[in-house]
Steps between C-alpha positions, in 0.01 A plus 500: 500500500641838404497788743604579854302289752543758781356766268214265416416476870514879538278545194251249640488698826444825322223345294338341804504832688346684206804706402484362142181500301449161335202285406427220749722657770504209741554234232781702345667551838469130581657408165802725561537367855487144363770573241728653760425221750586235241832681450572462872424846641414433868267798543315405180456144627330626814301761302377245249415269790287776650322551168424127489394498870254786442394406147612840372545487123526124511273221618526459880735206577623478855710190440686668210539810716667295769734347244612851399534606865721193562722601207546849648548363851764255386694795364502653847213750506421524872161663450385209286658249736300649787187499286552132421538433872158658558347303214623168639431589863137583436428294187453812285584541135358165402751295700430264787608612845852374568680643806836342403486667161393827664804473736729438202391822328489705821854382579623611158339843542624536859854425391463793258395721790122509452356589843149371428643161403708499816186557708303231319790257541509586870131408519561167330785416742285610794217274391711215359330528158711373211811519721586352838352700789780719632413799715861625519522508120157658477616770735812563287280556192257720688786714633660537157163590347420748777841663462418545132172673591247213453191591704374143543837398644499802731155397620614142559796623708275730703262210568802313638597796713805568291635777285741489207 
């Protein structure tokens, strides 16, 4: 495919936000996101996944959306890794609940410094869901998340009578 994939992603975003006047705005944006995603642009993979998840410009297909989210997450996008953790924790996005898979994605995002993922991972360790129950490890994740400004982790620490 000819062209710059990063520029394709930017163009798709401009079209989606209405900065470019085109026929079939959502379908055109989805097509450009798909092209950039297929070329390996991480942001385009998550953007195209969102279009599929919402059925914007393409038929709604949650399973295909998750496949695109996984591609982006495997390239290290912590926001998408955290999102996949939520999907698997709650059985959203057309996937079955799977706490071990949620823990895998939260761990990847937490290692990249995502405070929300740290807090969710702390919850999983606290409850022994998908990982062995380990209150000391849970507390480490809550502390790290709280120090990064995560409100849910701050609340958890306050409930324990602690502060970061």
